[in-house]
C-alpha positions, 0 to 999 in steps of 0.5 A, a space after each residue: 481500440 488501441 488507437 484510442 488508447 494511445 490518445 488517451 495516453 498522450 492526453 494523459 500526459 499532456 495535461 500532467 504537463 499542465 497541472 505540472 505548473 501548479 500542482 507539486 505532485 504533477 510536476 514531480 511526475 513530470 520532472 522525474 521522467 527526464 533524463 530516464 533514457 540516460 540512466 536506463 543506457 547506463 544501466 543497459 551498459 552494464 550488462 546485469 541480468 535484471 529482474 525487473 518489478 514495477 509497483 503503482 505506487 508506495 502500497 504496492 511497493 510495501 505489498 511486494 517488498 517481502 518477495 523483492 527482499 527474498 529475490 535480492 537474498 536468494 539470487 545475488 547474481 541478478 540485478 532488481 529494478 524497481 519501477 514506479 507509476 507514482 511520485 508518492 513511491 518513487 520519492 519516497 523509495 527511490 534510495 532503497 537499498 531493496 533494490 539496485 536501481 529505482 526509475 520511473 516508468 516511462 509512459 506507455 507508448 509502443 515506442 517507449 516500452 520497446 526502448 525500455 525492454 531493450 535497454 533493460 532487457 530483463 529476464 524477468 519481470 513481476 507486476 504488484 497487485 494491478 497496473 495493466 500497461 497495454 504496451 509494456 504488457 504487449 512487449 514483454 509478450 512479443 519479446 518473450 519475456 516472463 512476467 507474473 502478477 503478485 498478490 492480484 485481487 479482482 472484483 466483478 466491476 472491473 472491465 475485464 468482466 464486462 461485456 465491452 471487456 474483450 480488448 481489456 481481457 488482452 492485458 491479462 493473456 500474456 502473464 505467465 502466472 497470476 497469483 491471486 489472494 482469493 479463490 473468487 479471483 480465481 473464478 472471475 478469471 476462469 469465467 473469462 478464460 484465464 486459467 494460469 492462476 494460483 491462490 497464494 494469498 496477499 504478500 502484505 501479511 508477510 510484510 506487517 508480520 516483519 514489520 510487527 517483529 522489527 517494531 520500534 520502541 518509542 518511549 514518548 508514545 508509551 509515556 503519553 498513554 500512562 494507563 489511558 484508553 488510547 486510540 491510534 489513528 493512521 493515515 488520516 485525512 480531513 473527514 477522518 479527522 473531523 470525527 476524531 475531533 469530535 470524539 476527543 472534544 466529547 470526551 473526558 481526560 480518561 481517553 487519549 488520541 495518537 493522530 498520524 495524518 496522512 498530509 504533515 506539511 505545516 498549514 495542515 498540522 497547524 490547522 489540526 492542533 487547533 481544532 482539538 480541546 485540551 492540551 496538543 502536542 506535536 511529536 518533535 516538540 515533545 518531552 516526557 513532561 509533555 506527553 504525560 499531560 497532553 490528550 492529542 499526540 500529533 505524529 508531524 514525520 514519516 515512517 513511525 506509524 506502523 510502530 505506534 499502533 502497538 501503543 494503542 487499545 484500538 486503532 483508526 485507520 483512514 481513507 475510508 471516507 475517500 477512495 479507499 482505506 490505508 493498511 489496516 493490517 499494520 494495525 491488526 497484527 498488534 492485537 487490536 481491533 481496527 475502525 475505518 470509513 465507510 469505503 471498505 469494500 474493495 479490500 479483501 481483509 477489510 471485508 474478513 475483518 468486518 464479518 469476523 468482528 475484527 474491525 469495525 466501519 464507521 460512517 459518523 461521529 455517533 458510530 465512533 463514538 458508541 464504538 469505542 465507549 463500548 470498546 472502553 466499557 466492555 474490556 472482554 469485548 476488547 479483548 476478543 476483537 483484538 485477538 480476532 484481528 490478530 489471529 486473522 493476520 497470523 492464519 494468513 501468513 505464507 504468501 511470499 514462500 508460495 509465490 517464491 517457490 514458482 519464481 524459483 523454479 522460473 529462475 532456475 529455468 532462466 538460469 540454465 
């Protein structure tokens, strides 16, 4: 099985090199790993005590961020190295002050994993949510470096729990501790003989609480609302935007839309702007007069979305017509109901909020229209749904402290 895995890894690398000739993200993935060994040798030469934290992408970084920040504050004698697999994480956070070093993860081969660990020589390693790279985990185990999995969420359909999953289960046996989001994950892991688990919850709840407490005031967004019913739509893709266009175009001037699309390249932004009836303004071009009269405000920048949700009566979070929804907790923390597309089953928080009636999936334009019409006409329903969403976030805060109690004990043991 290892031979087959190695072939797949090398084939993946080869295909990425081909794709890098015409795909920007693939090019970033390939180019970002050039010179990595020289940079790691520089780190090695400093002789720092290092905690290595791996995140697949930007979402996992944000999920692990509360733990990262606390480790940096509580243990200043340790340096933090963060690695990313995806360019969408590395390119955004490569200059992050939350870490001492930020790098791409080398391709998962036995030689790379061994060389990486020899150079970095971490005292402790953390993996956020998932990312099970066989050779890195195997080499960590061989070198007796303790490693933990944080905010994990396991499901029955994963390979670990299938009849053919014996090799995949080897990935899990080396973890010194697996911190999971729910009891179901504990049950699944126990069914395959993994018992070093603990339900600590999801650190994203702590992250969105911190974001909300530090949220920026955006006067233009406040002026845009101007006592209208405002839907704030974040991280939207094409299919999400079709529904939103249909909704705004079939309703009168009493409703307004703030939309922060996932893609903010000019061709996509121009196409989006032309699809809406009525006055549409980009945030970069806006002033008080323009936003007051506009029906749609398009956010053509990155980094503002988490603060924008507080200016909405309802939130719509994109991605649910593709691989899965983006972060709905960023919106729910402001006590507003959350809407999203039909592909949400992999997300614990979405399942919970749907069952509680604090979030609502939509499959078509009529679903979206009917739900929003109900929110507009029934303020009590709007308030109750929003309170359910906000209370759900507040009731699940505390995962970071639970994780840190164990990690602090581990670091104290390593320091002796």
